[in-house]
N, C-alpha and C positions, 0 to 999 in steps of 0.2 A: 422518843427512843424505843417505843414498844415494837419489838420484832418477833414476839413469840408466836404470832399467828400467820406470819408470811410464809410463802412457799419458796423452796430453794430454786435458783437459777444459778504465763502469757507467752503466747508464743511470739517470737520476734516477727513483727510485721505480718501477722497472720490473723485469721478470724477463727473464733472458737466454735465448736459444735453447740447444739442447743442446750446442753447441760451446763455450759459456761465453765467447764473445767479447763484448767490451764494445761496445754499439751506439753509433754516433756517432764512433768513433775511425777513423783512416785504415785502410783495408783492408790496406795493406802491412805493418802491424805491430799487429794487434789484441792487447789485453791479455787474458790468460787467467788465471783464478783456479783454483788447485788445492787440493784438500783430500785429504790422504794419511794413511794410518794403518799402524802396525806394532806388534807386541807387544814387550814387554821384560820379562825375568824380574826379580823383585824384587832379586836379588843383583847385577844388572848396573846398577841405577839409580845408585848413587854414582859409579861410574866414568864412566858416560854423562854425568852432570851435570858431573863434573870436566873431561872432554874438551871439552864444549861451553861451559864457562865460560872456556876458554883455547883456543878454536878457532884452528888454525894460520892465519897470514896467507895462506899459499899456497892454503888451502882457500877462504877468503873471496874471494880473487881469482878462483879458478876458478868459483865460484858467480856472481860478477859477470859474468865472460865468458860464462856460459851464460844471462845475462839473467834470473836468478831474483832478484826483488826483494821487499822487504817480507816477509821469510821468518821465520816463527815456528814453534817446536816446543813443544808442550805435553805434559805428563805427567799421566795420569789413571788412576784405578782404576775399572774397569767392574763388577767383582765382587771380593769379598775374595781377595787374592792374585793377581788378574789385572790387570796393568798394561799400558797402551798409550801409544804416542807418537802424537800428533795434529799433523800438519804443515799449515801454510797458507803459500802463497806466490803471487806474481803473476809470470807469465812475460810479458816485454815484447819478446822478440825476434821474428824473422821466420820462423824454421825450428826448431821445437821439437826434432824428431828429430835434426837435424844438431847442434844445440847440446848435446843430451844425449850424442850419440856422441862429440863432441869432449871433453866433460868426462870421459867414461869412459876416455879415453886419457891423461888428465892424470896424471903420475907422483905428484904430491903427493896427489891425490884417491885414487889406488890405495893409497897408503900409509895414508891416513886410514881408508879402508874396511877395511883389514886390522885396525884397532883397533875400529872401530864395528860391523862386521857380526857378529862373534861375540857382541856384547851384545844383539842384536835377534832377534826371532822373527817371521818373516813370517806373515801370517794364513793359516789353512787355507782361507779363502774367496778368496784372491787369484787374479787372472787369470794365465794363462800369461805368463811373462816379467816379471812384476812382482816387485819386492822390497818396497817400500812399496806398499800397495794404494790405487789411485785410487778415491775415493768420489764419488758423484753429488751435484752441487749441486742442491738442491731449492728454494732460496730465495735471492734476493739483493736487497738494498736499498742503493743507493748513498747516498741522502740528499742534502740540499742541499750545494752546493759548499763545499769547505773545503780548507785547505792541510795537507799532511802534517805540517808543523811544529806544527800545532795539536793533534796527537794527544797526549792525556795518558795514555791507557791502551789496551792491546791486550788484549781479553778473550776467553778461550776457555772453553767449557762443554760438557757432555755430558748426555744423557738417553737412556733407552731408548725404543723405540717398538714397539708390538705388531705382530706380523706381519700380523694380520688387519686392522690399521688403516692399512697402508701407502698404499693407494689414497686413503682419505679424507684422510690427512695431506698427501700430495703435491698432491691437488686443491685443498685449502684454501690451500696455500702457492703455488699457481700463480695465485691471484687473491685476494691478501690485501686485506682491506677498506681503503679509503682512510683511514678514521679511525685504524686501527692504524698505518699507515705515517706518518701525520701525528704520532701520539704518539711514534714512534721518533725522528723528526726533532726534535721539541720537547724531548726529553730528551738531545739531543746525541749520539745514536748515528749512526754513519756506517759505510759499507763493511761491511754486515752480510750474512754468508753462512751458510747451514746446509747441511751435507753428510750424506748417508745412506749407510750401508754395514752389512755383517755382520762382526762380530768372530769369530763361529763360525757354522756353518750354522744358519740360522733365528733367530739372535740379532742383532737389528737395533739400531743405536745411531745417534743424531744427534750431530754435532759442529758447534758454532757458533763463529764468529769475528766480532768486530766491533771497531770503533775508537771511542773515547770522546773527545770534544773539550771537554767542559764543565769546570767547576771544582769540582763536588761530586757525585761519582758516587753515593754513598749517597742523597743528597737527590733526585737525578734519578730513581733507581730507585724511590723511594717515590712520587714524583709519577706515574710511569708506572703503578705498581700501583694508584693511586687513580683512574686514568682509566676512565670508565665503559665506553667502547667497548672498551678493552683487556681489562677485566674480562669483558665479554661474549664476546670472542674466546677467552679462556682457558676458558670453559665448553665450548667446542667442541674445543679442542686438548688440554687437560689429560687427558681420559679416553683419548686416543689414545696417551699417553706412559706410560713406566714409570720411576718415580723410582729412581735408583741408590743403592746403599749409600753413606752419607756425605753425601747431599744435605741441605742445611740444612732444619730444621723449617719446614714450610709452603711450601717451594720445590719446583719441579719440576726445574730444571736445576742441575747441580753444576759449580762452577768447577774448571778444571784449571790446573796450574801451568806457567807459561812457563819453559822451561829453555834456550831459545836464541832469539836474534833478530838478524837482519841487515837493515838498511834496503835 
């Protein structure tokens, strides 16, 4: 959960500017979505899960004071024996740098990081000053209005992307077809973001996060898979992606396990 050294990065069915700020919100406190990634050795996973299943109350309070909301951490294997933590959170404060600096000085957080830092492995591709690597948001779909209390599932997944396909992938997702967006809304997907980054030099991965508000996730996913516009969209996107080991038969994206969540 160490976020003090990362760099900062919804409008209905729209894509956000590079700042990641939500269009239509008051400028004094724009909501920012963050996707962050770090490595974790296999032998560290049990202890990391144990700690985050019993996160100290003082840590949760410090995260609240830093205005980090709707915070989830997922665990996923990109290649055999190579595990990573994928984090998503929403920053709702007014001064990200000041809030992160204040959290860095918090004694409880410092004690927490003494336990969690040795369990983690920063990416070799990280920027100077980063612990968790900040990845680029390349797609966002807010979806029709909903209440956070309606969320039944927070879903994280990963897939590889070919280096030579990066431009094609980002261009497609800068102008997703209206029919595809409509299908996402129809199957009860909301607050859907995709983040792009490198886990090792030249090895690109996409991490996605969305919220599901329906009553039957499997049935809704089958309905989306049967949608003709979505099927056509996938004929363009699937060849750009690289299925990761462990992805279900016939699927592109692989689900990752949520190991921490704070509203």
